[in-house]
N, C-alpha and C positions, 0 to 999 in steps of 0.2 A: 739464510737463517735470520730469525728475529734477533738473536743475541748479537750477531755481527753488526746489525743496524744499531742496536742499543749501545753496545760497547765499542763502537767504531774508534779505532786508534788506540784502544786500551787492551792490555793482556787480560785474558780471563780463562778459566778452566771450566769446561762443560762437564757437569757431573752426571748427566743422564739425559734421556729423552722422555718426554711425556706429551700426550696430545693436549692441545690448548682447548679450553672450553670456557665459556662464560657462564657464570652462575650468580644469580642475585638472590639474596636472602631477605628480600622485602616481604612484607606481610601487612594485613589489615591491622594487626596488633601494633606493628611499628608505626604505622600512620597514626593510630590513636595515641600512641606514646608521644609522638611529635606534637599532637594537639594539646596534650596535657602540659606542655611547656608554656602554653599561652596563659595570659592572665584571665581571671574570671571576666573582667571587663571586655577583653578582646573576644572571648568565647560568646559572651552575651551580644556583642556587636554582630558576630557572624550569625547567631540565631535570629536576631532582629531583621537581618536581611531577608530571611524567610525562604531560603532555598538551600538545597543540599550542596555539599562541597564535592566537586569533581576534582580529585587529586590524582597524580600519577607519580610513579617512582622516577627519580632523576636518572637512574642508571639503566633500567630495563623498560621503562615506560608502561609498566603494568598499571592499569587504571584502578582507582579505588574511589568508591562513593561513600561519603559520610553523610548520613541523614540527620535531620534536625533532632530527633529523639536521642541519637548518639551524642550529638553536641551538647544537648541539655543534660545528659547523664554526666558527661565530663565536667561541665560547668558546676553541676550540683555537687559532685565529689570534691572539686577544688574549693567550693564555697564552704563545705563542711571540713575542709582540711585533710581530706583523704588523698594520699599521694600513691599512685600505682606506677610501677616501672615496667 
């Protein structure tokens, strides 16, 4: 049992059984939200590099591509003081 490994040498009470499954709640929206935490200068630097961003989720490795127009939109929103969450 996994609990025996985790709680080795400690008393515990098992309350029930459930199948284990991995689920990640990553999304393109979350990737874009992380980019909105960057400064306008940092975003403009990424845009100046001239290529799309190839990002992946740290947990499930789902790939996400952020294109230059998307970066430009985030930078423009930040420059105008528009903050989205």
